[in-house]
C-alpha positions as CSV (number, residue, x, y, z in Angstrom):
1,M,0.0,0.0,0.0
2,P,1.6,3.2,-1.0
3,S,2.2,6.0,1.5
4,N,3.3,9.6,1.0
5,S,6.5,11.1,2.1
6,R,4.8,13.3,4.7
7,D,3.9,10.2,6.8
8,S,7.3,8.7,6.5
9,N,9.0,11.9,7.7
10,F,6.6,12.2,10.6
11,F,6.9,8.7,12.0
12,G,10.6,8.3,11.1
13,A,10.7,4.5,10.5
14,W,8.7,2.1,8.3
15,P,8.7,-1.7,8.4
16,R,9.6,-3.5,5.1
17,A,10.1,-7.1,4.0
18,N,13.4,-8.5,2.9
19,G,14.1,-11.8,1.2
20,S,13.9,-13.8,4.4
21,G,10.5,-12.4,5.4
22,E,11.9,-10.4,8.4
23,L,10.9,-6.8,9.1
24,N,13.6,-4.2,8.8
25,F,13.5,-0.7,9.9
26,S,14.8,2.2,7.8
27,I,15.0,5.7,9.1
28,S,14.3,8.5,6.6
29,R,15.7,11.9,7.6
30,T,14.4,14.4,5.1
31,S,13.7,18.0,5.6
32,P,10.1,19.0,5.4
33,S,11.1,21.8,3.1
34,T,12.9,19.6,0.5
35,P,10.6,17.1,-1.4
36,Q,12.3,13.7,-2.0
37,S,11.2,10.4,-3.5
38,T,10.1,7.7,-1.1
39,P,11.5,4.2,-1.8
40,F,9.0,1.4,-1.9
41,H,9.2,-2.3,-2.8
42,S,7.0,-3.8,-5.4
43,K,5.2,-7.2,-5.2
44,H,8.2,-9.0,-6.7
45,G,10.8,-7.3,-4.5
46,S,12.0,-4.8,-7.0
47,P,12.3,-1.3,-5.7
48,M,10.1,1.4,-7.2
49,S,10.2,5.1,-6.5
50,Y,7.6,7.6,-7.1
51,P,8.4,11.3,-7.2
52,S,7.0,13.2,-4.3
53,S,5.0,16.2,-5.3
54,P,2.3,18.4,-3.9
55,I,-0.2,16.6,-6.1
56,S,0.6,13.2,-4.6
57,T,0.6,14.5,-1.0
58,S,-2.4,13.3,1.0
59,P,-3.6,14.2,4.5
60,T,-2.4,12.3,7.4
61,S,-4.1,9.0,7.8
62,T,-6.4,8.4,10.7
63,S,-6.6,4.6,10.5
64,P,-5.8,2.3,13.4
65,L,-2.7,1.1,11.6
66,S,-1.4,4.6,11.4
67,T,-2.0,5.2,15.1
68,L,-0.2,2.0,16.0
69,R,2.7,2.9,13.8
70,R,2.9,6.4,15.4
71,N,2.9,5.0,18.9
72,Y,5.3,2.2,18.1
73,S,7.7,4.5,16.4
74,S,7.6,7.2,19.2
75,T,8.2,4.6,21.8
76,F,11.4,3.0,20.6
77,M,12.8,5.4,18.2
78,L,13.6,9.1,19.1
79,I,14.6,11.7,16.7
80,P,18.1,13.0,17.6
81,E,16.9,16.6,17.8
82,D,14.1,15.6,20.3
83,R,16.7,13.7,22.4
84,E,18.8,16.7,22.8
85,I,15.8,18.8,23.9
86,D,14.3,16.4,26.3
87,I,17.5,15.8,28.3
88,I,17.7,18.5,31.0
89,Q,21.0,19.2,32.8
90,R,20.1,19.4,36.5
91,P,22.4,21.1,39.1
92,P,24.0,18.8,41.6
93,S,22.1,18.1,44.8
94,P,23.0,20.4,47.7
95,V,23.3,17.5,49.9
96,T,26.1,16.0,47.9
97,A,27.7,19.4,47.4
98,T,28.0,20.1,51.1
99,S,28.4,16.7,52.3
100,E,31.8,17.5,53.8
101,D,31.9,18.4,57.5
102,P,32.7,22.1,58.5
103,P,36.2,22.8,59.8
104,L,36.8,22.3,63.5
105,N,37.5,26.1,64.2
106,V,34.1,27.0,62.7
107,V,32.3,24.5,65.0
108,V,34.2,25.9,68.0
109,I,33.2,29.5,67.1
110,R,29.6,28.5,66.7
111,L,29.6,26.9,70.1
112,I,31.2,29.9,71.8
113,L,28.9,32.5,70.1
114,W,25.7,30.5,70.5
115,W,24.7,31.8,74.0
116,P,25.6,35.5,73.2
117,L,23.6,35.4,70.0
118,V,20.6,33.9,71.8
119,I,20.7,36.5,74.5
120,W,21.2,39.3,71.9
121,K,18.1,38.1,70.0
122,L,16.1,38.0,73.2
123,I,17.2,41.6,74.1
124,G,16.4,42.8,70.6
125,G,13.0,41.3,70.7
126,V,12.2,42.9,74.0
127,V,13.5,46.3,72.8
128,M,11.5,46.1,69.7
129,M,8.4,45.2,71.7
130,V,8.9,48.2,74.0
131,L,9.5,50.5,71.1
132,R,6.4,49.3,69.4
133,F,4.1,49.9,72.4
134,L,5.7,53.0,73.8
135,F,7.4,55.1,71.1
136,I,5.6,54.3,67.9
137,P,2.5,56.3,68.8
138,F,4.8,59.4,69.1
139,S,5.8,58.9,65.5
140,F,2.2,59.6,64.4
141,A,1.7,62.5,66.8
142,T,5.0,64.4,66.5
143,P,7.7,63.4,64.1
144,T,10.0,65.8,65.8
145,F,10.4,63.3,68.6
146,W,12.4,61.0,66.4
147,L,14.3,63.9,65.0
148,S,15.2,65.1,68.4
149,A,16.4,61.6,69.3
150,L,18.6,61.5,66.3
151,L,19.9,64.9,67.1
152,W,20.7,63.8,70.6
153,L,22.7,60.9,69.3
154,F,24.4,63.2,66.9
155,W,25.4,65.5,69.7
156,K,26.8,62.7,71.7
157,M,29.0,61.8,68.8
158,I,30.3,65.3,68.1
159,A,30.7,66.4,71.8
160,F,34.5,66.0,71.7
161,P,35.0,67.7,68.3
162,I,32.9,70.7,69.5
163,S,35.1,71.0,72.6
164,L,38.1,70.9,70.4
165,F,36.7,73.5,68.1
166,K,36.0,75.8,71.0
167,W,39.5,75.4,72.3
168,V,41.0,76.2,68.9
169,F,38.4,79.0,68.1
170,N,38.9,80.8,71.3
171,P,42.5,82.1,71.3
172,I,41.7,85.0,73.6
173,T,40.7,82.8,76.5
174,N,43.6,80.5,76.0
175,S,46.1,83.4,75.7
176,Y,45.3,84.6,79.2
177,G,45.4,81.2,81.0
178,E,45.3,80.6,84.6
179,E,48.1,83.1,85.5
180,D,45.9,86.0,84.5
181,N,43.0,85.1,86.8
182,G,44.2,87.7,89.3
183,K,43.5,90.5,86.8
184,R,40.5,89.1,84.9
185,R,37.2,89.4,86.7
186,T,35.2,86.2,86.9
187,I,31.4,86.4,86.4
188,L,29.0,83.7,87.4
189,I,25.7,83.5,85.5
190,S,22.7,81.1,86.1
191,C,20.1,79.6,83.8
192,G,22.5,78.4,81.1
193,S,19.7,77.0,78.9
194,T,18.1,80.4,78.2
195,I,18.9,82.9,75.4
196,Q,19.2,85.9,77.8
197,T,22.0,84.0,79.6
198,L,23.8,83.5,76.4
199,H,23.7,87.2,75.6
200,L,24.8,88.1,79.2
201,A,27.8,85.8,78.7
202,R,28.7,87.4,75.4
203,N,28.4,90.9,76.7
204,F,30.6,90.2,79.7
205,Y,33.1,88.3,77.5
206,S,33.3,91.3,75.2
207,S,34.2,93.5,78.2
208,G,37.1,91.2,79.1
209,A,35.6,89.1,81.8
210,R,35.9,85.4,82.5
211,V,32.4,83.9,82.3
212,I,31.2,80.8,84.3
213,V,27.7,79.5,83.6
214,I,25.5,77.1,85.7
215,E,22.3,75.4,85.0
216,F,20.0,72.8,86.7
217,E,20.5,69.1,86.0
218,G,18.3,67.8,83.1
219,L,18.0,71.1,81.2
220,F,19.6,71.8,77.8
221,G,22.9,73.7,78.3
222,L,22.8,76.2,75.4
223,A,25.5,78.4,76.9
224,R,28.0,75.5,77.0
225,F,28.3,75.8,73.2
226,S,29.5,79.4,73.4
227,T,33.2,80.3,73.2
228,A,32.4,83.2,75.6
229,V,31.8,80.6,78.4
230,H,34.9,79.5,80.1
231,K,33.3,76.7,82.1
232,F,29.8,75.2,82.5
233,Y,28.5,73.6,85.6
234,T,25.3,71.7,86.5
235,V,23.8,72.2,90.0
236,P,20.8,70.4,91.7
237,R,17.4,72.1,91.5
238,P,16.4,73.7,94.8
239,T,13.2,72.7,96.6
240,P,11.3,74.4,99.4
241,E,12.2,71.5,101.7
242,S,16.0,71.5,101.0
243,P,17.4,74.7,99.4
244,Q,20.7,74.1,101.2
245,E,22.0,71.8,98.4
246,Y,21.6,74.5,95.8
247,I,23.3,77.1,98.0
248,A,26.1,74.8,98.9
249,A,26.7,74.1,95.2
250,L,26.9,77.8,94.4
251,C,29.4,78.3,97.2
252,D,31.6,75.5,96.0
253,I,31.7,76.9,92.5
254,I,32.5,80.4,93.7
255,E,35.3,79.1,95.9
256,K,36.7,77.0,93.1
257,E,36.5,79.6,90.3
258,K,37.1,82.7,92.5
259,A,34.0,84.4,91.1
260,S,33.6,88.1,92.1
261,Y,30.2,88.7,90.7
262,Y,27.0,86.6,90.5
263,I,24.1,87.5,88.2
264,P,21.0,85.2,88.6
265,V,18.8,85.2,85.6
266,C,15.9,83.5,87.5
267,A,14.2,82.2,84.3
268,T,14.2,78.5,85.1
269,S,13.8,78.9,88.9
270,P,12.3,81.4,91.3
271,A,14.4,84.3,92.5
272,Y,13.6,83.4,96.1
273,Y,16.4,80.8,96.2
274,D,19.0,83.2,94.8
275,A,17.9,85.8,97.4
276,L,18.4,83.2,100.1
277,A,21.9,82.5,98.8
278,K,22.9,86.2,98.5
279,P,24.3,86.6,102.1
280,H,26.3,83.3,101.9
281,L,27.9,84.4,98.6
282,E,28.7,87.9,99.9
283,L,30.6,86.3,102.8
284,L,32.8,84.6,100.2
285,G,33.5,87.9,98.5
286,C,31.1,87.5,95.6
287,A,28.6,90.3,95.0
288,S,25.1,89.1,94.0
289,F,23.1,91.3,91.6
290,T,19.7,90.4,93.0
291,P,17.4,91.9,95.6
292,G,17.3,90.5,99.2
293,V,14.7,88.1,100.5
294,Q,12.3,90.9,101.8
295,E,12.5,92.8,98.5
296,T,12.0,89.7,96.5
297,L,8.8,88.8,98.4
298,V,7.4,92.2,97.3
299,L,8.6,92.5,93.7
300,D,8.1,88.8,92.8
301,D,4.5,88.7,94.2
302,T,1.8,90.3,92.0
303,L,-0.5,91.0,95.0
304,E,2.1,92.7,97.1
305,M,3.3,94.7,94.1
306,M,-0.3,96.0,93.5
307,K,-0.7,96.8,97.2
308,K,2.4,99.0,97.0
309,C,1.0,100.7,93.8
310,R,-2.4,101.3,95.4
311,I,-0.8,102.8,98.5
312,N,1.3,105.2,96.4
313,G,-1.6,106.2,94.1
314,I,-0.5,104.3,90.9
315,S,-3.3,103.3,88.6
316,L,-4.2,99.6,88.6
317,P,-6.4,97.3,86.5
318,P,-9.5,95.7,88.2
319,Y,-8.5,92.6,90.3
320,R,-10.0,90.3,92.9
321,V,-8.3,88.1,95.5
322,V,-9.9,84.6,95.9
323,S,-9.1,82.2,98.8
324,S,-11.5,79.4,97.9
325,K,-13.1,77.9,94.8
326,E,-16.5,79.1,96.0
327,E,-15.3,82.7,95.7
328,L,-14.1,82.0,92.2
329,S,-17.5,80.6,91.3
330,C,-19.1,83.8,92.7
331,L,-17.1,85.8,90.2
332,Y,-18.7,83.8,87.4
333,D,-22.2,84.1,88.9
334,S,-21.9,87.9,89.4
335,G,-20.8,88.4,85.8
336,W,-17.5,90.1,86.9
337,L,-15.6,87.9,84.5
338,T,-17.9,88.3,81.6
339,G,-16.7,90.0,78.4
340,Y,-13.1,90.3,79.4
341,R,-9.9,88.3,79.3
342,N,-9.0,87.4,82.9
343,I,-5.8,86.1,84.3
344,I,-5.5,84.1,87.5
345,L,-2.2,84.0,89.3
346,A,-0.9,82.4,92.4
347,V,0.2,84.8,95.1
348,G,2.0,84.7,98.4
349,P,4.9,82.3,99.1
350,H,3.1,79.7,97.1
351,G,3.0,82.0,94.0
352,I,6.6,83.0,94.4
353,L,7.8,79.5,94.4
354,E,5.4,77.9,91.8
355,R,4.7,80.9,89.5
356,H,1.3,79.5,88.4
357,K,-0.6,81.6,85.9
358,Y,-3.5,80.7,83.7
359,I,-6.2,82.3,81.5
360,L,-9.7,81.8,82.9
361,P,-12.3,80.4,80.5
362,Q,-15.5,82.5,79.9
363,S,-17.8,79.7,81.1
364,R,-17.7,78.2,84.5
365,R,-18.4,74.7,83.2
366,D,-15.1,74.9,81.3
367,L,-13.1,75.7,84.4
368,K,-11.0,72.7,85.6
369,L,-8.5,74.2,88.0
370,T,-6.9,71.3,89.9
371,H,-4.7,73.5,92.1
372,E,-5.6,74.2,95.7
373,I,-7.3,77.5,96.6
374,S,-7.3,78.3,100.3
375,D,-6.4,80.9,102.8
376,E,-2.8,79.6,102.8
377,K,-2.7,79.5,99.0
378,E,-4.5,82.5,97.7
379,W,-4.9,83.5,94.0
380,I,-5.5,86.8,92.3
381,V,-7.7,87.4,89.3
382,V,-6.6,90.3,87.2
383,R,-8.8,91.7,84.4
384,D,-6.7,92.0,81.2
385,V,-8.4,95.0,79.7
386,P,-8.2,95.4,75.9
387,G,-5.2,97.3,74.7
388,D,-1.5,96.9,73.7
389,H,0.7,94.7,75.9
390,Y,4.3,95.4,76.8
391,V,7.0,93.6,78.7
392,T,10.2,95.2,80.0
393,C,13.7,94.2,81.1
394,T,14.6,96.8,83.7
395,T,18.1,97.1,85.3
396,V,17.9,98.7,88.7
397,K,20.9,99.7,90.8
398,E,20.6,101.3,94.2
399,S,16.8,101.6,93.5
400,R,17.5,103.7,90.4
401,V,16.7,102.6,86.9
402,I,20.0,102.7,84.9
403,T,18.7,101.1,81.7
404,N,15.5,99.6,80.3
405,V,14.3,97.7,77.3
406,T,10.6,97.7,76.4
407,C,9.1,95.4,73.8
408,L,5.6,95.4,72.4
409,I,3.9,91.9,72.3
410,N,2.6,91.3,68.8
411,Q,-0.9,89.8,69.3
412,D,-0.8,87.8,66.0
413,T,2.7,86.3,66.1
414,K,3.4,86.6,69.9
415,S,6.8,88.0,69.0
416,L,8.6,90.9,70.8
417,V,9.0,94.2,69.0
418,P,11.4,96.6,70.6
419,E,9.9,100.1,71.2
420,N,11.2,103.3,72.8
421,N,8.3,104.0,75.1
422,K,8.8,107.1,77.1
423,E,5.6,106.6,79.1
424,I,6.8,103.2,80.4
425,E,10.2,104.6,81.3
426,S,8.4,107.5,83.2
427,W,6.2,104.9,85.1
428,L,9.3,102.9,86.1
429,N,11.1,105.9,87.5
430,E,8.0,106.9,89.4
431,F,7.5,103.4,90.8
432,F,11.1,103.1,92.2
433,T,10.9,106.6,93.5
434,K,7.7,106.2,95.4
435,V,8.0,102.6,96.5
436,R,10.5,102.3,99.3
437,L,11.6,99.0,100.7
438,Q,13.9,98.0,103.6
439,R,17.1,98.1,101.5
440,P,18.0,99.6,98.1
441,I,17.2,97.4,95.2
442,N,19.8,95.9,92.9
443,G,18.9,93.5,90.1
444,H,16.9,92.9,86.9
445,I,13.1,93.1,87.1
446,S,10.6,92.4,84.4
447,F,7.3,94.3,84.4
448,R,4.2,93.6,82.3
449,F,1.9,96.4,81.2
450,V,-1.3,97.0,79.2
451,K,-2.2,100.3,77.8
452,C,-6.0,100.5,78.1
453,K,-7.6,101.2,74.7
454,Q,-10.6,103.0,76.3
455,T,-8.9,105.3,78.9
456,G,-5.3,105.4,77.5
457,H,-3.9,104.7,81.0
458,L,-0.8,102.5,81.5
459,L,-1.7,99.7,83.9
460,P,0.7,97.1,85.4
461,L,-0.3,93.4,85.2
462,G,2.5,92.1,87.3
463,S,6.3,91.9,87.9
464,R,9.0,89.3,88.2
465,V,12.5,89.4,89.5
466,G,15.0,88.2,86.9
467,V,16.4,88.8,83.4
468,S,13.6,88.6,80.8
469,L,13.9,88.0,77.1
470,P,14.0,91.6,76.0
471,Y,17.5,91.7,77.4
472,I,18.7,90.4,74.0
473,C,18.3,94.0,72.7
474,H,21.1,95.2,75.0
475,T,24.5,95.8,73.5
476,G,27.9,94.9,75.0
477,N,28.1,98.2,76.8
478,H,25.4,97.1,79.2
479,S,27.9,94.8,81.0
480,R,30.1,97.7,81.9
481,V,27.2,99.4,83.6
482,L,26.6,96.5,86.0
483,C,30.2,96.2,87.1
484,K,33.5,98.0,86.2
485,P,35.5,96.5,83.3
486,C,38.6,94.5,84.0
487,P,41.8,96.5,84.7
488,H,43.5,95.4,81.4
489,F,40.4,96.4,79.4
490,S,40.9,100.1,78.4
491,R,37.9,100.6,76.1
492,Q,35.8,103.5,77.2
493,N,32.2,103.1,78.2
494,S,30.7,104.7,75.1
495,G,28.0,103.8,72.6
496,P,24.3,103.0,73.1
497,L,23.2,100.5,75.7
498,V,20.2,99.3,73.6
499,Q,20.4,98.2,70.0
500,E,18.3,100.2,67.6
501,G,15.8,98.0,65.8
502,G,16.1,95.1,68.3
503,R,17.0,91.5,67.7
504,Y,14.9,88.8,65.9
505,W,14.8,85.1,65.4
506,I,15.3,84.0,61.8
507,H,12.6,81.2,62.0
508,D,10.0,83.6,63.3
509,A,10.9,86.1,60.5
510,V,10.5,83.4,57.9
511,L,7.2,82.1,59.2
512,N,5.8,85.6,59.6
513,T,6.8,86.4,56.0
514,L,5.1,83.3,54.7
515,R,1.9,83.9,56.6
516,H,1.7,87.6,56.0
517,P,3.6,88.5,52.8
518,S,4.1,92.2,52.6
519,M,6.8,94.8,52.2
520,D,7.2,95.2,56.0
521,T,7.6,91.4,56.7
522,V,10.0,91.0,53.7
523,G,12.0,94.0,54.8
524,K,12.2,92.6,58.4
525,L,13.4,89.3,57.0
526,I,16.1,90.9,54.9
527,G,17.1,93.1,57.8
528,T,17.4,90.1,60.1
529,V,19.8,88.4,57.7
530,L,21.8,91.4,56.3
531,D,21.8,93.7,59.3
532,K,23.0,91.0,61.6
533,R,20.0,91.2,63.8
534,E,19.6,87.5,64.2
535,A,19.2,87.0,67.9
536,L,21.5,84.0,68.3
537,F,24.1,84.3,65.5
538,A,27.5,85.8,66.0
539,F,30.3,85.4,63.5
540,W,32.8,84.8,66.3
541,D,30.5,82.5,68.2
542,P,28.5,80.3,65.7
543,L,27.9,77.1,67.7
544,P,25.0,78.4,69.9
545,Y,23.1,79.3,66.8
546,C,23.4,75.7,65.4
547,A,22.7,74.2,68.8
548,Y,19.5,76.2,69.4
549,Y,17.9,75.5,66.0
550,H,19.1,71.8,65.7
551,F,19.0,70.7,69.3
552,Q,17.1,72.9,71.7
553,L,14.2,74.0,69.5
554,P,13.1,70.4,68.5
555,L,13.4,69.3,72.1
556,E,11.3,72.3,73.3
557,S,8.7,71.4,70.7
558,V,8.5,67.8,72.1
559,K,8.4,69.1,75.6
560,T,5.6,71.6,74.8
561,F,3.6,68.9,73.1
562,L,3.9,66.5,76.1
563,Q,3.0,69.3,78.5
564,K,-0.1,70.3,76.6
565,R,-1.2,66.7,76.4
566,R,-0.7,66.3,80.1
567,R,-2.5,69.5,80.8
568,S,-5.4,68.6,78.6
569,K,-6.1,65.6,80.9
570,S,-6.1,67.7,84.1
571,M,-7.8,70.9,83.0
572,A,-9.6,72.5,80.1
573,S,-7.7,73.4,76.9
574,T,-8.8,77.0,77.3
575,M,-6.6,77.4,80.4
576,T,-3.2,78.1,79.0
577,A,-0.4,80.2,80.3
578,P,-0.4,83.7,78.6
579,V,2.6,85.3,77.0
580,H,4.4,87.6,79.4
């Protein structure tokens, strides 16, 4: 039976009979694209060939014999090309590849490090669990928390390079050395985490003094970055039960450094403790520029200050003294608090030590004052009449005002704008002329005023002993007014004591420009940068500028956030400390 070449090429082998009657297999390897003749044997055994052509090509047979031939051929005979494709080169088994035992030293190292690695993994798991449950919520609330942590780690790594930089960058301090301590006057300043302390240190350093700065433990030491600071100490925070530790620490520092002048800033602690330490320091030969205890109890207490003003005929804003929560409720019921902004302050010894001050809400149901109000712990409610608010930094020597800086509080940005206010200076001179205390007053005192919009009268809202923030507007000449310059410092006491135009913070200027773009804000921003009015930057003392904006400011943001969150749990959100 004849068959076409297509079937022979597909199946590869065809059975055919020879002379002995056996079946032989012949493999035909022809290309599908090249037609060839297919050999076939006739009935008598003579070979015959028929040319293969498209005409003689028939479709593939579907008979059982064709299927059998296809299966038989595909089972025993494989095309060489198919054999090469079907054989897959597999990689060697990993068991056979690593069948050799590890070296003995590797086994010993694994045995030695097994327990430490297990303990390390356990500690890592516990730490990650603590971080997950304690610190991860802060990442959603305030990303600055993590930024502050990174900055803290960064500070720990660069502490030594910064100290080395200060030593190299401060040739003036190094040139004098210890042998010149007899001629150089040593000044001791407190509250080293504040900006006003930094400016005090720079002013005294420019006048030729040797500056020592102290701060309480746990607070950010901004002044330690300054090249104007020779040494920086941390002291324990005083308490009403044990102020002796704080006084003893001051005495030890004065004896060690031979300080001749002490200027308490009283920004991070009450002035009462420095007044207690004043007689002890004077016995060691160190003059303390602060009022005594009796004078501090009057000037640092808003109620006592207003009593002195009322006795001497000085105008005062409306106020009420409350000694119980029922009396405070009566002020709400009588309508005395309605329609005005009212400030409640702690007075007496309790107020001097704690310095509590809050804004009262308009509705009594929003009032959640958790502090005690009693006859021993009285409070005063002062009506904050509408008008412009001012804050001063007044330097008093022998009960006479020798210099003063007055700043207007911007109600929108809460920033301080320096202003030459003759009315406030006249009020200060009148106050210290009329008010007479047991001893002459020496020290820095901060007053808060409001100029009533309706009557135009200047009314005091309170006072506080200490160096306030407007001090940054003072020039280096101010330090020569407090004490005489060093003997080797021959520069004359000339020039203004207060800088014209004031000082500013670059971040406040930028934010104010973005919020209220105008020619005034843009001019202030340009003046802050070009006129060197940036409050912290000095070309000869650049490190405090970097430390404040990259360390202290983020940390203060986190602290403020945590305090507001803690305060919101104990009292209404409307009761917040006002700007003073």
